[in-house]
N, CA, C and O atoms as a CHARMM CRD file, in Angstrom:
* protein
*
  284
    1    1 MET  N    -82.10900  -1.88200 172.39300 PROA 1      0.00000
    2    1 MET  CA   -81.47500  -1.54800 171.03500 PROA 1      0.00000
    3    1 MET  C    -79.98200  -1.65700 171.15300 PROA 1      0.00000
    4    1 MET  O    -79.44700  -0.94600 172.00300 PROA 1      0.00000
    5    2 LYS  N    -79.26200  -2.42000 170.44600 PROA 2      0.00000
    6    2 LYS  CA   -77.92300  -2.75500 170.08800 PROA 2      0.00000
    7    2 LYS  C    -77.12200  -1.29500 170.17400 PROA 2      0.00000
    8    2 LYS  O    -77.65200  -0.25000 169.79600 PROA 2      0.00000
    9    3 SER  N    -75.84400  -1.36200 170.69400 PROA 3      0.00000
   10    3 SER  CA   -74.98600   0.23200 170.70900 PROA 3      0.00000
   11    3 SER  C    -74.57000  -0.04000 169.21900 PROA 3      0.00000
   12    3 SER  O    -74.74500  -1.04000 168.52200 PROA 3      0.00000
   13    4 PHE  N    -74.01800   1.05400 168.97100 PROA 4      0.00000
   14    4 PHE  CA   -73.51100   1.19400 167.42700 PROA 4      0.00000
   15    4 PHE  C    -72.31000   0.27300 167.38300 PROA 4      0.00000
   16    4 PHE  O    -72.14300  -0.48500 166.42800 PROA 4      0.00000
   17    5 HSD  N    -71.46500   0.33100 168.41600 PROA 5      0.00000
   18    5 HSD  CA   -70.39100  -0.43000 168.41700 PROA 5      0.00000
   19    5 HSD  C    -70.58600  -1.93500 168.30300 PROA 5      0.00000
   20    5 HSD  O    -69.86200  -2.63500 167.59500 PROA 5      0.00000
   21    6 GLN  N    -71.62600  -2.41600 169.05300 PROA 6      0.00000
   22    6 GLN  CA   -72.17300  -3.74500 168.80600 PROA 6      0.00000
   23    6 GLN  C    -72.52300  -3.88700 167.23300 PROA 6      0.00000
   24    6 GLN  O    -72.02700  -4.84500 166.64100 PROA 6      0.00000
   25    7 TYR  N    -73.27000  -3.07600 166.59300 PROA 7      0.00000
   26    7 TYR  CA   -73.85400  -3.17100 165.34500 PROA 7      0.00000
   27    7 TYR  C    -72.57200  -3.46100 164.52400 PROA 7      0.00000
   28    7 TYR  O    -72.44000  -4.50700 163.88800 PROA 7      0.00000
   29    8 MET  N    -71.53200  -2.37600 164.57200 PROA 8      0.00000
   30    8 MET  CA   -70.37100  -2.47700 163.65800 PROA 8      0.00000
   31    8 MET  C    -69.41000  -3.85300 163.65700 PROA 8      0.00000
   32    8 MET  O    -68.66700  -4.27600 162.77100 PROA 8      0.00000
   33    9 MET  N    -69.65900  -4.29900 164.76600 PROA 9      0.00000
   34    9 MET  CA   -68.70700  -5.60200 164.98700 PROA 9      0.00000
   35    9 MET  C    -69.25100  -6.56900 163.90700 PROA 9      0.00000
   36    9 MET  O    -68.48200  -7.52400 163.79000 PROA 9      0.00000
   37   10 ARG  N    -70.27100  -6.64100 163.11400 PROA 10     0.00000
   38   10 ARG  CA   -70.50100  -7.51000 161.98200 PROA 10     0.00000
   39   10 ARG  C    -69.69900  -7.24600 160.95600 PROA 10     0.00000
   40   10 ARG  O    -69.57700  -8.14200 160.12000 PROA 10     0.00000
   41   11 TYR  N    -69.06300  -6.15100 160.78500 PROA 11     0.00000
   42   11 TYR  CA   -68.05400  -6.08300 159.77600 PROA 11     0.00000
   43   11 TYR  C    -66.81600  -6.61400 159.80500 PROA 11     0.00000
   44   11 TYR  O    -66.07300  -6.70700 158.82800 PROA 11     0.00000
   45   12 ARG  N    -66.55000  -7.00600 161.03900 PROA 12     0.00000
   46   12 ARG  CA   -65.05500  -7.45700 161.58800 PROA 12     0.00000
   47   12 ARG  C    -64.53600  -8.65200 160.87900 PROA 12     0.00000
   48   12 ARG  O    -63.35100  -8.78900 160.57400 PROA 12     0.00000
   49   13 GLY  N    -65.66100  -9.68100 160.58000 PROA 13     0.00000
   50   13 GLY  CA   -65.33000 -10.91100 159.85100 PROA 13     0.00000
   51   13 GLY  C    -65.24100 -10.79800 158.45100 PROA 13     0.00000
   52   13 GLY  O    -65.05100 -11.87300 157.88100 PROA 13     0.00000
   53   14 ASN  N    -65.32800  -9.75000 157.70000 PROA 14     0.00000
   54   14 ASN  CA   -65.24300  -9.50200 156.36200 PROA 14     0.00000
   55   14 ASN  C    -63.77200  -9.99900 156.00000 PROA 14     0.00000
   56   14 ASN  O    -62.76100  -9.69600 156.63300 PROA 14     0.00000
   57   15 LYS  N    -63.82700 -10.81900 154.86600 PROA 15     0.00000
   58   15 LYS  CA   -62.58100 -11.34800 154.14700 PROA 15     0.00000
   59   15 LYS  C    -62.00600 -10.19400 153.48100 PROA 15     0.00000
   60   15 LYS  O    -60.79500  -9.98200 153.54400 PROA 15     0.00000
   61   16 HSD  N    -62.90800  -9.33400 152.75900 PROA 16     0.00000
   62   16 HSD  CA   -62.68000  -8.33000 151.88200 PROA 16     0.00000
   63   16 HSD  C    -62.47200  -7.15300 152.88500 PROA 16     0.00000
   64   16 HSD  O    -63.20200  -7.01300 153.86600 PROA 16     0.00000
   65   17 VAL  N    -61.35800  -6.25100 152.56600 PROA 17     0.00000
   66   17 VAL  CA   -61.11000  -5.05400 153.48300 PROA 17     0.00000
   67   17 VAL  C    -61.70200  -4.03000 152.60000 PROA 17     0.00000
   68   17 VAL  O    -61.41900  -3.80600 151.42300 PROA 17     0.00000
   69   18 ASN  N    -62.60700  -3.41800 153.39100 PROA 18     0.00000
   70   18 ASN  CA   -63.47400  -2.17500 152.99100 PROA 18     0.00000
   71   18 ASN  C    -63.30300  -1.11300 154.12100 PROA 18     0.00000
   72   18 ASN  O    -62.62200  -1.31200 155.12600 PROA 18     0.00000
   73   19 ASN  N    -64.00500   0.06100 153.85100 PROA 19     0.00000
   74   19 ASN  CA   -63.94900   0.97400 154.88900 PROA 19     0.00000
   75   19 ASN  C    -64.65900   0.74000 155.78000 PROA 19     0.00000
   76   19 ASN  O    -64.40600   1.37300 156.80500 PROA 19     0.00000
   77   20 GLU  N    -65.88400  -0.27400 155.83500 PROA 20     0.00000
   78   20 GLU  CA   -66.68300  -0.62700 157.06300 PROA 20     0.00000
   79   20 GLU  C    -65.82700  -1.41300 157.89300 PROA 20     0.00000
   80   20 GLU  O    -65.79600  -1.33100 159.12100 PROA 20     0.00000
   81   21 LYS  N    -65.01700  -2.30400 157.07000 PROA 21     0.00000
   82   21 LYS  CA   -64.17800  -3.20100 158.07500 PROA 21     0.00000
   83   21 LYS  C    -63.15900  -2.55800 158.63000 PROA 21     0.00000
   84   21 LYS  O    -62.81200  -2.99800 159.72700 PROA 21     0.00000
   85   22 LYS  N    -62.47400  -1.49700 158.13500 PROA 22     0.00000
   86   22 LYS  CA   -61.28600  -0.72500 158.70500 PROA 22     0.00000
   87   22 LYS  C    -61.91100  -0.00500 159.92900 PROA 22     0.00000
   88   22 LYS  O    -61.28300   0.09400 160.98300 PROA 22     0.00000
   89   23 LEU  N    -63.19500   0.50900 159.76400 PROA 23     0.00000
   90   23 LEU  CA   -63.85400   1.34700 161.05900 PROA 23     0.00000
   91   23 LEU  C    -64.17400   0.27800 162.00100 PROA 23     0.00000
   92   23 LEU  O    -64.04100   0.46900 163.20900 PROA 23     0.00000
   93   24 ALA  N    -64.52800  -0.67600 161.59700 PROA 24     0.00000
   94   24 ALA  CA   -65.08800  -1.54800 162.92700 PROA 24     0.00000
   95   24 ALA  C    -63.82700  -2.11000 163.63000 PROA 24     0.00000
   96   24 ALA  O    -63.86100  -2.34800 164.83700 PROA 24     0.00000
   97   25 GLU  N    -62.65700  -2.33300 162.85200 PROA 25     0.00000
   98   25 GLU  CA   -61.52200  -2.97000 163.45400 PROA 25     0.00000
   99   25 GLU  C    -60.78200  -1.88800 164.47600 PROA 25     0.00000
  100   25 GLU  O    -60.15300  -2.13500 165.50500 PROA 25     0.00000
  101   26 TRP  N    -61.03400  -0.75100 163.91900 PROA 26     0.00000
  102   26 TRP  CA   -60.32200   0.53700 164.76900 PROA 26     0.00000
  103   26 TRP  C    -61.23900   0.71800 165.86900 PROA 26     0.00000
  104   26 TRP  O    -60.64500   1.05000 166.89500 PROA 26     0.00000
  105   27 MET  N    -62.52800   0.60600 165.99900 PROA 27     0.00000
  106   27 MET  CA   -63.36800   0.52300 166.96400 PROA 27     0.00000
  107   27 MET  C    -63.14400  -0.35400 167.88200 PROA 27     0.00000
  108   27 MET  O    -62.97800   0.03400 169.03800 PROA 27     0.00000
  109   28 PHE  N    -63.09100  -1.72700 167.56000 PROA 28     0.00000
  110   28 PHE  CA   -62.73300  -2.71100 168.30500 PROA 28     0.00000
  111   28 PHE  C    -61.33600  -2.65200 169.25400 PROA 28     0.00000
  112   28 PHE  O    -61.18200  -3.06500 170.40400 PROA 28     0.00000
  113   29 HSD  N    -60.38700  -1.99500 168.36300 PROA 29     0.00000
  114   29 HSD  CA   -59.11900  -1.83700 169.07700 PROA 29     0.00000
  115   29 HSD  C    -58.85500  -0.74800 170.11100 PROA 29     0.00000
  116   29 HSD  O    -58.06300  -0.83800 171.04900 PROA 29     0.00000
  117   30 ASP  N    -59.68700   0.37100 169.78500 PROA 30     0.00000
  118   30 ASP  CA   -59.69900   1.70500 170.62000 PROA 30     0.00000
  119   30 ASP  C    -60.63400   1.52700 171.94600 PROA 30     0.00000
  120   30 ASP  O    -61.85400   1.41500 172.06500 PROA 30     0.00000
  121   31 HSD  N    -59.56400   1.54600 172.89800 PROA 31     0.00000
  122   31 HSD  CA   -60.38500   1.09500 174.22300 PROA 31     0.00000
  123   31 HSD  C    -61.08000   2.29000 174.90500 PROA 31     0.00000
  124   31 HSD  O    -61.66500   2.18500 175.98300 PROA 31     0.00000
  125   32 ASP  N    -60.97400   3.44500 174.19400 PROA 32     0.00000
  126   32 ASP  CA   -61.81700   4.75500 174.50700 PROA 32     0.00000
  127   32 ASP  C    -62.95000   5.13900 173.73100 PROA 32     0.00000
  128   32 ASP  O    -63.62900   6.13300 173.98700 PROA 32     0.00000
  129   33 PHE  N    -63.17900   4.26900 172.68000 PROA 33     0.00000
  130   33 PHE  CA   -64.31300   4.38000 172.13800 PROA 33     0.00000
  131   33 PHE  C    -65.67700   4.37700 172.89700 PROA 33     0.00000
  132   33 PHE  O    -65.86400   3.62600 173.85400 PROA 33     0.00000
  133   34 PRO  N    -66.71100   5.32500 172.39400 PROA 34     0.00000
  134   34 PRO  CA   -67.75300   5.04800 173.35500 PROA 34     0.00000
  135   34 PRO  C    -68.74900   3.74100 172.95600 PROA 34     0.00000
  136   34 PRO  O    -69.78400   3.80200 172.29300 PROA 34     0.00000
  137   35 LYS  N    -68.16800   2.61500 173.51600 PROA 35     0.00000
  138   35 LYS  CA   -68.85200   1.34100 173.22500 PROA 35     0.00000
  139   35 LYS  C    -70.45100   1.14600 173.13100 PROA 35     0.00000
  140   35 LYS  O    -71.10700   0.55600 172.27400 PROA 35     0.00000
  141   36 TYR  N    -70.90600   1.90000 174.40400 PROA 36     0.00000
  142   36 TYR  CA   -72.12800   1.51700 174.74500 PROA 36     0.00000
  143   36 TYR  C    -72.99700   2.77100 174.08400 PROA 36     0.00000
  144   36 TYR  O    -74.11900   2.99900 174.53700 PROA 36     0.00000
  145   37 SER  N    -72.54100   3.45500 173.17100 PROA 37     0.00000
  146   37 SER  CA   -73.43100   4.58500 172.71100 PROA 37     0.00000
  147   37 SER  C    -74.15700   4.33900 171.58500 PROA 37     0.00000
  148   37 SER  O    -73.69200   3.64000 170.68400 PROA 37     0.00000
  149   38 THR  N    -75.54500   4.96700 171.50900 PROA 38     0.00000
  150   38 THR  CA   -76.49600   4.80300 170.59600 PROA 38     0.00000
  151   38 THR  C    -76.36900   6.27600 169.99600 PROA 38     0.00000
  152   38 THR  O    -76.79900   6.37000 168.84600 PROA 38     0.00000
  153   39 ASP  N    -75.91300   7.31700 170.50100 PROA 39     0.00000
  154   39 ASP  CA   -75.76800   8.74800 170.10700 PROA 39     0.00000
  155   39 ASP  C    -75.12400   9.03100 169.15400 PROA 39     0.00000
  156   39 ASP  O    -73.91500   8.81700 169.23100 PROA 39     0.00000
  157   40 TYR  N    -75.64200   9.58000 167.97800 PROA 40     0.00000
  158   40 TYR  CA   -74.85100  10.11700 166.64700 PROA 40     0.00000
  159   40 TYR  C    -73.87500  11.14600 166.94900 PROA 40     0.00000
  160   40 TYR  O    -72.70200  11.06900 166.58400 PROA 40     0.00000
  161   41 ASP  N    -74.36200  12.11300 167.61600 PROA 41     0.00000
  162   41 ASP  CA   -73.36600  13.30500 168.20700 PROA 41     0.00000
  163   41 ASP  C    -72.25300  12.92100 168.94400 PROA 41     0.00000
  164   41 ASP  O    -71.14700  13.39300 168.68300 PROA 41     0.00000
  165   42 GLU  N    -72.45900  11.95200 170.01800 PROA 42     0.00000
  166   42 GLU  CA   -71.41900  11.54200 170.44600 PROA 42     0.00000
  167   42 GLU  C    -70.31100  10.71300 169.93500 PROA 42     0.00000
  168   42 GLU  O    -69.13500  10.87100 170.26200 PROA 42     0.00000
  169   43 ILE  N    -70.72300   9.87700 169.16600 PROA 43     0.00000
  170   43 ILE  CA   -69.78900   9.04100 168.29200 PROA 43     0.00000
  171   43 ILE  C    -69.30200   9.83800 167.26700 PROA 43     0.00000
  172   43 ILE  O    -68.14400   9.52400 166.99200 PROA 43     0.00000
  173   44 SER  N    -69.82900  10.93600 166.45600 PROA 44     0.00000
  174   44 SER  CA   -69.19200  11.52100 165.49800 PROA 44     0.00000
  175   44 SER  C    -68.14800  12.50400 166.23100 PROA 44     0.00000
  176   44 SER  O    -66.96400  12.54400 165.89700 PROA 44     0.00000
  177   45 SER  N    -68.60100  13.16100 167.08800 PROA 45     0.00000
  178   45 SER  CA   -67.47100  14.02000 167.88600 PROA 45     0.00000
  179   45 SER  C    -66.20900  13.22500 168.03700 PROA 45     0.00000
  180   45 SER  O    -65.12400  13.54900 167.55400 PROA 45     0.00000
  181   46 TYR  N    -66.47100  12.06700 168.80800 PROA 46     0.00000
  182   46 TYR  CA   -65.23800  11.28500 168.94200 PROA 46     0.00000
  183   46 TYR  C    -64.59200  11.11800 167.91100 PROA 46     0.00000
  184   46 TYR  O    -63.42400  11.50600 167.94500 PROA 46     0.00000
  185   47 LEU  N    -65.06900  10.53500 166.73000 PROA 47     0.00000
  186   47 LEU  CA   -64.49700  10.37300 165.54700 PROA 47     0.00000
  187   47 LEU  C    -63.72800  11.47400 164.85700 PROA 47     0.00000
  188   47 LEU  O    -62.70800  11.27200 164.19900 PROA 47     0.00000
  189   48 GLU  N    -64.31800  12.71900 165.06500 PROA 48     0.00000
  190   48 GLU  CA   -63.48400  13.79400 164.45600 PROA 48     0.00000
  191   48 GLU  C    -62.28300  14.12500 165.19800 PROA 48     0.00000
  192   48 GLU  O    -61.24600  14.48500 164.64000 PROA 48     0.00000
  193   49 TRP  N    -62.43800  13.98400 166.66000 PROA 49     0.00000
  194   49 TRP  CA   -61.08300  14.15900 167.39900 PROA 49     0.00000
  195   49 TRP  C    -60.21900  12.97500 167.23800 PROA 49     0.00000
  196   49 TRP  O    -59.01900  13.07800 167.49400 PROA 49     0.00000
  197   50 ASN  N    -60.79400  11.70800 166.77900 PROA 50     0.00000
  198   50 ASN  CA   -59.78000  10.73200 166.84800 PROA 50     0.00000
  199   50 ASN  C    -59.70300  10.17700 165.53100 PROA 50     0.00000
  200   50 ASN  O    -59.47900   8.96700 165.48000 PROA 50     0.00000
  201   51 ILE  N    -59.84700  10.82800 164.40300 PROA 51     0.00000
  202   51 ILE  CA   -60.05000  10.13600 163.05800 PROA 51     0.00000
  203   51 ILE  C    -59.00800   8.96400 162.69100 PROA 51     0.00000
  204   51 ILE  O    -57.81000   9.23400 162.60700 PROA 51     0.00000
  205   52 PRO  N    -59.37600   7.95600 162.52400 PROA 52     0.00000
  206   52 PRO  CA   -58.47700   6.58900 162.22000 PROA 52     0.00000
  207   52 PRO  C    -58.20900   6.65700 160.61200 PROA 52     0.00000
  208   52 PRO  O    -57.25100   5.97300 160.24900 PROA 52     0.00000
  209   53 PHE  N    -58.81800   7.28600 159.71300 PROA 53     0.00000
  210   53 PHE  CA   -58.49100   7.22200 158.50100 PROA 53     0.00000
  211   53 PHE  C    -59.31800   8.24000 157.85000 PROA 53     0.00000
  212   53 PHE  O    -60.33500   8.63700 158.41800 PROA 53     0.00000
  213   54 SER  N    -58.90300   8.78600 156.48800 PROA 54     0.00000
  214   54 SER  CA   -59.65400   9.83000 155.94800 PROA 54     0.00000
  215   54 SER  C    -60.97500   9.49100 155.52900 PROA 54     0.00000
  216   54 SER  O    -61.72000  10.46600 155.44000 PROA 54     0.00000
  217   55 GLU  N    -61.45900   8.42000 155.25700 PROA 55     0.00000
  218   55 GLU  CA   -62.73400   8.40200 155.02900 PROA 55     0.00000
  219   55 GLU  C    -63.64200   7.90500 156.24100 PROA 55     0.00000
  220   55 GLU  O    -64.79500   7.53900 156.01400 PROA 55     0.00000
  221   56 ALA  N    -63.18900   7.89700 157.34600 PROA 56     0.00000
  222   56 ALA  CA   -63.83200   7.48000 158.41600 PROA 56     0.00000
  223   56 ALA  C    -65.23700   8.00600 158.73600 PROA 56     0.00000
  224   56 ALA  O    -66.13300   7.24000 159.09100 PROA 56     0.00000
  225   57 ILE  N    -65.42600   9.44900 158.59200 PROA 57     0.00000
  226   57 ILE  CA   -66.57900  10.31700 158.84900 PROA 57     0.00000
  227   57 ILE  C    -67.56100   9.71200 157.99100 PROA 57     0.00000
  228   57 ILE  O    -68.60900   9.26200 158.45300 PROA 57     0.00000
  229   58 SER  N    -67.25200   9.67200 156.64800 PROA 58     0.00000
  230   58 SER  CA   -68.18700   9.42600 155.68700 PROA 58     0.00000
  231   58 SER  C    -68.85800   8.02300 155.84400 PROA 58     0.00000
  232   58 SER  O    -70.06600   7.78900 155.81700 PROA 58     0.00000
  233   59 THR  N    -67.76500   7.07800 156.02300 PROA 59     0.00000
  234   59 THR  CA   -68.07700   5.64900 156.50100 PROA 59     0.00000
  235   59 THR  C    -69.15200   5.62800 157.45400 PROA 59     0.00000
  236   59 THR  O    -70.24900   5.11100 157.24200 PROA 59     0.00000
  237   60 PHE  N    -68.70500   6.36000 158.79100 PROA 60     0.00000
  238   60 PHE  CA   -69.69900   6.45700 159.86200 PROA 60     0.00000
  239   60 PHE  C    -70.80200   6.86800 159.40300 PROA 60     0.00000
  240   60 PHE  O    -71.69800   6.02900 159.49300 PROA 60     0.00000
  241   61 ASP  N    -71.12900   7.98200 158.87500 PROA 61     0.00000
  242   61 ASP  CA   -72.24300   8.58200 158.48900 PROA 61     0.00000
  243   61 ASP  C    -73.43600   7.56900 157.57400 PROA 61     0.00000
  244   61 ASP  O    -74.66400   7.61100 157.63500 PROA 61     0.00000
  245   62 LYS  N    -72.62700   6.76600 156.81700 PROA 62     0.00000
  246   62 LYS  CA   -73.19900   5.65600 156.10000 PROA 62     0.00000
  247   62 LYS  C    -73.85200   4.56100 156.96100 PROA 62     0.00000
  248   62 LYS  O    -75.00200   4.15600 156.78900 PROA 62     0.00000
  249   63 CYS  N    -73.01900   4.13300 157.88800 PROA 63     0.00000
  250   63 CYS  CA   -73.18300   2.90100 158.73700 PROA 63     0.00000
  251   63 CYS  C    -74.04800   3.49500 159.77400 PROA 63     0.00000
  252   63 CYS  O    -74.81100   2.72600 160.35900 PROA 63     0.00000
  253   64 PHE  N    -74.04900   4.84900 160.11700 PROA 64     0.00000
  254   64 PHE  CA   -74.91800   5.16300 161.10400 PROA 64     0.00000
  255   64 PHE  C    -76.49600   4.94600 160.62300 PROA 64     0.00000
  256   64 PHE  O    -77.43300   4.36400 161.16800 PROA 64     0.00000
  257   65 GLU  N    -76.38500   5.64900 159.39600 PROA 65     0.00000
  258   65 GLU  CA   -77.88200   5.75400 158.87500 PROA 65     0.00000
  259   65 GLU  C    -78.39900   4.22100 158.60900 PROA 65     0.00000
  260   65 GLU  O    -79.59700   3.94800 158.69600 PROA 65     0.00000
  261   66 GLN  N    -77.39800   3.23000 158.27600 PROA 66     0.00000
  262   66 GLN  CA   -78.18400   1.79600 158.22400 PROA 66     0.00000
  263   66 GLN  C    -78.31100   1.26200 159.32200 PROA 66     0.00000
  264   66 GLN  O    -79.13900   0.35400 159.40000 PROA 66     0.00000
  265   67 TYR  N    -77.53100   1.64800 160.54100 PROA 67     0.00000
  266   67 TYR  CA   -77.77200   1.23900 161.89800 PROA 67     0.00000
  267   67 TYR  C    -79.29400   1.67700 162.43000 PROA 67     0.00000
  268   67 TYR  O    -80.07200   0.95400 163.05300 PROA 67     0.00000
  269   68 LEU  N    -79.46700   2.82200 162.08500 PROA 68     0.00000
  270   68 LEU  CA   -80.93000   3.14200 162.50800 PROA 68     0.00000
  271   68 LEU  C    -81.93200   2.67400 161.76400 PROA 68     0.00000
  272   68 LEU  O    -83.01100   2.43500 162.30400 PROA 68     0.00000
  273   69 GLU  N    -81.74700   2.47000 160.42300 PROA 69     0.00000
  274   69 GLU  CA   -82.76200   1.77200 159.63500 PROA 69     0.00000
  275   69 GLU  C    -82.86100   0.27300 160.12100 PROA 69     0.00000
  276   69 GLU  O    -83.93200  -0.30700 159.94200 PROA 69     0.00000
  277   70 ASP  N    -81.78200  -0.41000 160.74300 PROA 70     0.00000
  278   70 ASP  CA   -81.96400  -1.78900 161.06800 PROA 70     0.00000
  279   70 ASP  C    -82.58900  -2.05000 162.47700 PROA 70     0.00000
  280   70 ASP  O    -82.97400  -3.14200 162.89400 PROA 70     0.00000
  281   71 ASN  N    -82.61800  -0.95900 163.07900 PROA 71     0.00000
  282   71 ASN  CA   -82.96900  -0.89200 164.55000 PROA 71     0.00000
  283   71 ASN  C    -84.34700  -0.28100 164.91800 PROA 71     0.00000
  284   71 ASN  O    -84.69100  -0.19900 166.09700 PROA 71     0.00000
């Protein structure tokens, strides 16, 4: 199973800037992000302490749900 970080990198190439791309870009550049995690609680907790933009948590929840469906 891919990590959530690996899954989100699919959004980095988007030409259209949306919340998924913003979150993926932030995850890519944040060296402390739990890059190998597949655990919702670990990633959610990290985002709550290091929130990059106001819609990040809701974007994460939506993307993580899709991540679980795709894997």
